[in-house]
C-alpha positions as CSV (number, residue, x, y, z in Angstrom):
1,X,46.8,69.3,29.8
2,X,45.9,72.7,27.5
3,X,42.3,71.0,27.2
4,X,42.3,71.1,30.7
5,X,43.6,74.2,31.0
6,X,41.0,75.8,28.9
7,X,38.3,74.5,30.8
8,X,40.0,75.7,33.9
9,X,39.5,79.3,32.3
10,X,35.7,78.6,31.4
11,X,34.4,77.5,35.0
12,X,34.4,80.8,36.6
13,X,33.2,83.0,33.8
14,X,29.8,79.9,34.5
15,X,29.9,80.2,37.6
16,X,29.5,83.9,38.1
17,X,27.2,84.3,34.8
18,X,24.0,85.6,37.1
19,X,24.4,88.9,38.0
20,X,22.4,90.3,42.2
21,X,19.9,93.1,41.5
22,X,18.2,91.6,39.0
23,X,18.0,88.8,41.0
24,X,16.7,91.1,43.9
25,X,14.6,92.9,42.3
26,X,12.3,89.8,41.1
27,X,12.2,88.1,44.3
28,X,11.2,91.4,45.3
29,X,8.7,91.7,42.7
30,X,7.2,88.1,43.7
31,X,7.6,87.3,47.0
32,X,4.3,86.2,48.3
33,X,5.3,88.1,51.9
34,X,5.5,90.7,49.9
35,X,2.9,91.1,47.7
36,X,0.9,90.1,50.6
37,X,1.8,93.4,52.2
38,X,1.2,96.0,48.8
39,X,-2.3,94.3,49.2
40,X,-2.3,95.3,53.6
41,X,-0.9,98.9,52.0
42,X,-3.1,99.0,49.4
43,X,-6.3,98.8,51.6
44,X,-5.2,101.5,53.3
45,X,-4.8,104.0,51.1
46,X,-6.2,107.0,51.2
47,X,-9.2,107.2,48.3
48,X,-8.1,109.6,45.9
49,X,-10.0,113.1,45.2
50,X,-12.0,112.1,42.3
51,X,-13.0,108.8,43.7
52,X,-14.0,111.2,47.5
53,X,-15.9,113.4,44.7
54,X,-18.3,110.0,43.6
55,X,-18.7,108.6,47.4
56,X,-19.9,111.9,48.7
57,X,-22.3,113.4,45.7
58,X,-25.6,113.7,45.7
59,X,-28.0,114.5,43.0
60,X,-31.1,116.7,44.1
61,X,-34.7,118.2,42.0
62,X,-36.1,120.8,43.8
63,X,-39.2,122.9,43.0
64,X,-38.1,126.4,41.6
65,X,-40.0,129.7,42.3
66,X,-42.7,130.2,39.8
67,X,-45.7,128.3,38.3
68,X,-46.7,128.3,34.1
69,X,-50.0,127.3,32.5
70,X,-50.6,125.8,29.3
71,X,-54.2,125.6,27.8
72,X,-54.9,122.7,25.8
73,X,-57.5,123.3,21.9
74,X,-59.8,121.7,24.2
75,X,-59.7,124.2,27.1
76,X,-57.7,121.8,29.5
77,X,-55.7,124.1,31.7
78,X,-52.6,122.9,33.3
79,X,-50.1,123.8,35.7
80,X,-47.2,123.0,36.5
81,X,-44.0,124.1,38.5
82,X,-40.4,124.3,37.1
83,X,-37.9,122.7,38.3
84,X,-33.9,123.1,39.5
85,X,-32.1,119.4,39.2
86,X,-28.5,119.9,40.8
87,X,-25.0,117.4,42.2
88,X,-24.7,118.5,45.9
89,X,-21.2,117.9,46.4
90,X,-19.8,116.7,50.7
91,X,-15.9,116.0,50.4
92,X,-14.8,115.2,54.3
93,X,-10.8,115.7,54.5
94,X,-8.8,113.0,55.2
95,X,-8.5,111.4,58.7
96,X,-5.6,111.5,61.1
97,X,-6.1,108.1,61.7
98,X,-6.5,107.5,58.0
99,X,-4.0,108.9,57.2
100,X,-1.9,107.1,60.3
101,X,-2.6,104.1,59.7
102,X,-1.9,104.1,55.6
103,X,1.7,105.3,56.9
104,X,2.3,102.5,59.4
105,X,1.4,100.0,56.7
106,X,3.3,101.6,54.3
107,X,6.7,102.0,56.4
108,X,5.9,98.4,57.6
109,X,6.0,97.0,53.9
110,X,9.8,98.9,53.6
111,X,10.4,96.6,56.8
112,X,9.9,93.9,55.1
113,X,11.3,94.2,51.5
114,X,14.4,94.8,53.5
115,X,14.3,91.8,55.2
116,X,13.5,90.2,52.6
117,X,16.3,91.3,50.2
118,X,18.8,90.6,53.9
119,X,17.6,86.8,53.8
120,X,18.3,86.5,49.8
121,X,21.7,88.5,49.6
122,X,22.4,85.7,52.1
123,X,21.0,82.8,50.6
124,X,23.1,84.4,47.3
125,X,26.4,84.7,48.7
126,X,26.6,81.3,49.9
127,X,25.7,80.3,46.4
128,X,28.2,82.6,45.1
129,X,30.9,80.0,47.9
130,X,29.8,77.4,46.4
131,X,30.3,78.1,42.8
132,X,33.8,79.5,43.6
133,X,34.0,76.3,45.3
134,X,33.1,73.7,42.6
135,X,34.5,76.0,39.8
136,X,38.1,75.3,41.9
137,X,37.1,71.8,42.6
138,X,36.5,71.5,38.7
139,X,39.9,72.7,38.2
140,X,41.4,70.0,40.4
141,X,39.5,67.0,38.7
142,X,40.5,68.5,34.8
143,X,44.1,68.8,35.6
144,X,43.9,65.4,37.0
145,X,42.1,63.5,34.2
146,X,44.8,65.2,32.5
147,X,47.7,64.1,34.1
148,X,46.5,60.7,34.1
149,X,46.0,60.3,30.5
150,X,49.1,61.6,30.1
151,X,50.7,59.5,32.6
152,X,48.6,56.4,30.1
153,X,50.4,57.4,27.5
154,X,54.0,56.9,28.8
155,X,53.2,53.6,30.3
156,X,52.5,53.0,27.1
157,X,55.5,54.4,25.4
158,X,57.4,51.8,28.1
159,X,57.4,54.1,30.8
160,X,56.6,51.1,33.5
161,X,58.0,53.6,36.7
162,X,54.8,55.9,35.8
163,X,52.2,53.0,36.7
164,X,52.4,53.6,40.5
165,X,52.3,57.8,39.7
166,X,48.9,57.1,37.3
167,X,47.4,55.3,40.6
168,X,47.6,57.7,42.8
169,X,46.7,60.5,40.7
170,X,44.2,58.3,40.0
171,X,42.9,57.5,43.8
172,X,43.3,62.1,43.5
173,X,40.8,62.0,40.9
174,X,38.0,60.1,42.4
175,X,38.5,61.7,45.5
176,X,38.1,65.3,43.3
177,X,35.0,63.6,41.6
178,X,33.0,62.9,44.2
179,X,33.8,66.6,45.7
180,X,32.5,67.4,42.3
181,X,29.4,65.7,42.8
182,X,28.7,66.8,46.3
183,X,29.0,70.3,45.4
184,X,26.5,70.0,42.5
185,X,24.0,68.4,45.2
186,X,25.1,71.2,47.3
187,X,24.6,73.9,44.3
188,X,21.4,72.4,43.2
189,X,19.9,72.8,47.0
190,X,20.4,76.5,46.9
191,X,19.4,77.1,44.1
192,X,16.4,76.1,44.9
193,X,15.9,77.7,48.4
194,X,16.6,81.1,46.6
195,X,14.1,80.6,43.5
196,X,11.3,79.9,46.4
197,X,11.5,83.3,47.7
198,X,9.6,84.2,44.4
199,X,6.7,82.2,45.2
200,X,4.9,80.9,42.1
201,X,7.4,82.7,39.4
202,X,9.8,80.2,41.3
203,X,11.1,78.4,38.1
204,X,12.7,81.2,36.1
205,X,14.7,82.9,38.6
206,X,15.8,78.9,39.3
207,X,16.7,78.7,35.2
208,X,18.7,82.5,35.3
209,X,20.8,80.5,38.7
210,X,21.1,77.7,36.7
211,X,23.0,79.8,34.2
212,X,19.5,78.1,31.6
213,X,18.6,81.7,31.1
214,X,20.4,84.4,30.1
215,X,17.9,87.1,31.0
216,X,14.9,87.1,34.1
217,X,11.7,87.5,32.4
218,X,10.0,91.2,32.5
219,X,6.7,91.9,35.1
């Protein structure tokens, strides 16, 4: 009986091992939908001042005023005009349309982040419910196992009146075992559903939600 009580204390702790915020941050970072939206926002990002300078800079070379003559030893005279070399910069201001489009895409990104977080939160809440239910079933199952073992021990000592009670305990144990197996399948499916919010990085998230990873990888 003491062993069953110890297991009952441990199960809820294991069920709540993962935390919502790290899971949500990982989903937001790796969601294929949000990555695609970020690419769109980047495409609408107004160029920086440095980029504008590079795009609208041109070099020029022109003749300056005045000429010069050079006479060689052979008597040949060479006349040249001095040149002026420089750069010319023409930087247009960002158009209102450009800024408007960027703002619209940035707003769309924020909206999609909220949508993805909302769906993930709903599925994570469902996962919490299943884990809590599985922990409760685990407690009842351990209790029935311990109770059956205690009854078997009494029967071996000659308490034949415990046989019927042992049969009832065995039936209850089978019911709880079946419930535990069903919940294990539901938990696995729910964890996988949440994990696939992270796209190609679903495996680390699945391991984190399953308790196999204590911390999600960064980046």
